[in-house]
C-alpha positions in Angstrom: 11.1 8.6 -5.9 11.2 5.2 -7.0 7.4 3.6 -6.8 6.6 0.1 -6.9 2.8 -0.9 -7.0 1.1 -4.2 -6.4 3.8 -7.0 -7.0 1.9 -10.2 -6.2 5.0 -12.1 -6.9 5.7 -10.7 -10.2 9.1 -9.5 -10.8 9.1 -6.5 -12.7 10.4 -4.5 -10.2 13.7 -6.2 -10.0 15.3 -4.3 -12.6 14.5 -1.0 -11.7 15.2 -1.5 -7.7 18.7 -3.2 -9.2 19.3 0.5 -10.8 17.9 3.1 -8.2 18.8 1.4 -5.3 20.9 3.6 -2.9 20.3 6.2 -5.9 16.4 7.3 -4.8 14.3 6.5 -2.5 12.4 3.1 -3.3 8.9 3.3 -1.9 6.7 -0.4 -2.5 2.8 0.2 -2.0 2.1 -3.4 -0.9 0.3 -6.6 -2.3 3.7 -8.7 -2.1 1.5 -12.0 -1.9 -1.3 -13.5 -3.4 -0.6 -14.0 -7.3 -3.5 -14.0 -10.4 -4.3 -17.4 -11.4 -3.9 -16.2 -15.6 -0.5 -15.1 -15.3 1.1 -18.0 -14.1 2.7 -17.0 -11.7 3.6 -20.0 -9.1 3.1 -19.9 -5.7 6.7 -21.5 -4.7 8.3 -18.5 -6.0 6.0 -15.7 -5.1 7.3 -16.1 -1.0 11.0 -15.8 -2.1 10.7 -12.8 -4.3 8.9 -11.6 -0.7 11.6 -12.6 1.4 13.9 -10.6 -0.9 12.3 -7.6 -0.9 12.4 -7.5 3.4 16.0 -8.5 3.2 16.4 -5.9 0.9 14.8 -3.6 3.7 16.9 -4.8 6.2 20.0 -3.8 4.7 19.0 -0.7 3.3 16.6 0.6 6.2 16.5 4.5 5.3 16.4 3.7 1.1 13.5 1.6 0.9 9.8 1.7 2.3 7.7 -1.1 2.2 3.7 -1.0 2.7 0.9 -3.0 3.7 -1.9 -4.1 1.1 -5.1 -6.0 2.4 -3.5 -8.8 0.3 -0.6 -9.3 2.9 -2.6 -7.8 5.9 -6.0 -10.7 5.9 -2.9 -13.2 6.6 -2.9 -11.4 10.2 -5.8 -11.0 10.6 -8.8 -13.0 8.6 -11.8 -10.3 9.3 -9.3 -7.7 6.4 -10.3 -9.8 3.7 -8.9 -10.4 0.4 -9.1 -12.8 -2.2 -6.8 -15.6 -3.4 -6.2 -16.5 0.0 -3.1 -19.1 -0.2 -4.7 -21.8 2.8 -2.0 -23.7 2.8 0.7 -21.1 3.1 -1.5 -19.1 5.5 0.5 -19.7 9.0 3.7 -19.2 7.2 3.0 -15.8 6.0 1.7 -14.5 9.6 4.7 -15.6 10.8 6.9 -14.0 8.5 4.7 -10.9 8.5 4.7 -10.3 11.6 7.7 -11.4 12.3 9.2 -8.4 10.6 7.0 -6.0 11.3 9.3 -3.4 12.0 10.0 -3.7 8.5 6.6 -2.4 7.2 4.2 0.2 7.2 0.8 1.3 6.9 1.4 4.5 5.2 4.4 7.2 4.6 4.7 10.5 3.7 7.0 12.8 2.0 7.7 16.5 0.2 8.5 17.0 -3.2 7.9 19.8 -5.4 5.4 22.1 -4.2 3.2 19.7 -2.2 3.3 17.1 0.3 2.8 13.0 -0.8 0.6 10.7 1.3 1.6 7.0 0.1 -0.9 4.3 1.0 -1.7 1.2 -0.1 -5.6 2.3 -1.5 -5.7 5.7 -0.4 -6.8 8.1 2.5 -10.3 9.3 2.8 -11.5 11.7 4.8 -14.8 10.5 5.3 -13.0 7.3 7.1 -10.6 9.8 9.8 -14.2 10.7 10.8 -15.8 7.8 11.2 -13.0 6.7 13.5 -12.7 10.4 15.3 -12.3 8.3 18.5 -8.7 7.4 17.2 -8.0 10.1 14.9 -9.5 13.4 16.2 -8.1 15.8 13.6 -8.5 15.9 9.8 -5.3 15.6 9.2 -3.3 13.1 6.6 0.2 13.6 8.5 -1.1 13.1 11.6 -3.2 9.9 10.5 -0.3 8.5 8.5 1.9 8.3 12.3 -1.4 7.1 14.3 -1.7 4.0 11.8 2.4 3.3 11.5 1.7 3.2 15.7 -1.0 1.5 15.9 1.6 -1.1 13.4 4.0 -1.0 15.3 2.8 -1.7 18.7 1.2 -4.5 19.0 -1.5 -4.2 21.6 -3.2 -2.1 19.2 -3.6 -4.6 16.7 -7.1 -5.4 17.7 -8.4 -1.9 16.8 -6.4 -1.6 14.0 -7.4 -4.7 12.4 -11.0 -3.7 13.0 -11.1 -0.1 11.2 -8.9 -1.6 8.6 -11.8 -4.3 7.8 -13.8 -1.4 6.1 -14.4 -2.7 3.0 -16.1 0.3 1.0 -19.4 -0.5 -1.1 -17.4 -0.2 -4.4 -15.9 -3.3 -3.2 -18.6 -5.2 -2.2 -18.6 -3.9 1.2 -20.8 -3.0 3.8 -19.3 0.4 4.5 -19.6 3.7 3.3 -15.7 4.8 3.8 -13.4 2.2 2.9 -10.1 1.6 5.0 -6.7 2.9 3.8 -6.0 -1.3 2.2 -9.4 -1.4 0.7 -10.5 1.9 -1.0 -11.6 1.1 -4.6 -9.9 3.4 -7.7 -13.4 5.0 -8.0 -13.5 6.0 -4.4 -10.4 8.2 -5.0 -11.2 10.0 -8.3 -13.3 13.0 -7.8 -12.7 16.4 -8.4 -12.1 16.9 -4.7 -8.9 17.0 -2.9 -9.3 15.1 0.2 -6.6 17.1 2.5 -5.3 20.6 1.2 -1.8 20.7 0.2 -1.6 16.6 0.0 -1.0 14.6 -3.5 -2.0 10.9 -2.7 -0.3 7.7 -4.3 -1.7 4.2 -4.4 -2.3 0.9 -5.9 -4.8 -1.3 -4.9 -6.8 -1.3 -8.3 -5.2 -3.1 -11.0 -5.3 -1.4 -14.6 -5.2 -3.2 -17.6 -2.1 -0.9 -18.9 -1.6 2.7 -18.0 -1.9 4.4 -14.5 -4.8 6.3 -13.4 -3.4 10.3 -12.7 -5.4 13.0 -11.5 -5.2 15.8 -10.2 -4.7 15.0 -6.6 -4.6 11.1 -6.6 -2.7 8.9 -8.7 -3.1 5.1 -9.0 0.1 3.4 -10.5 -1.3 -0.5 -9.5 -0.6 -1.5 -13.3 2.4 -4.2 -13.0 5.0 -1.6 -14.0 7.6 0.7 -11.7 7.4 4.2 -11.7 9.6 7.4 -10.9 7.9 10.5 -9.3 8.6 13.9 -11.0 6.0 16.0 -10.0 2.2 16.5 -9.4 0.9 14.4 -11.6 4.1 13.5 -13.6 5.3 10.2 -13.5 7.9 7.9 -15.8 7.8 4.7 -16.4 10.7 2.6 -16.3 10.8 -0.4 -17.8 
């Protein structure tokens, strides 16, 4: 599997995707919009790159998975929150994401090696499932992923979905003990505790200076690089 962490309008994903599309499954971890000003990426190139990613998904629906992050979802529902919000193009961004809703999901599961893999934008916490046990009655990672994706794909569930996704953890200066899978900070996920036995979690969201954060049960890959997943805790950086 080829994993592309938060792009934010960057182009580091283009070569790895071009070289591996159709050969290996490609998973984008969300956050396609809202570039960092200090990187000098102009907003007028961010949206066309996002459009290209979505068009690629449409042409290769079985080979590409597109997750959503907080910097995408806050255009759909303002309560989800996020910095660097593009007020000038907010309506366009919302229309584009909702108009292509079938191209996106909130979680993805896969089997690799001896463990099952759970992909989200920011990591899934057992405490968050328990907080919302009216929606997630079982402490099951696979069932939670399915439920999240169903709620996203059916607009009648959007109000409830956006309400729970707006849980911002204390680590991100929010008011929730348990953050949602689009808002957890890497420090919320880097413990010795295996949140869901038998599952290895891969996510982005918490930008690192140069190297990913690799733990026994998790991997935070948000460091402006593409990776190939080899095995639990083993990744190959793609240049």
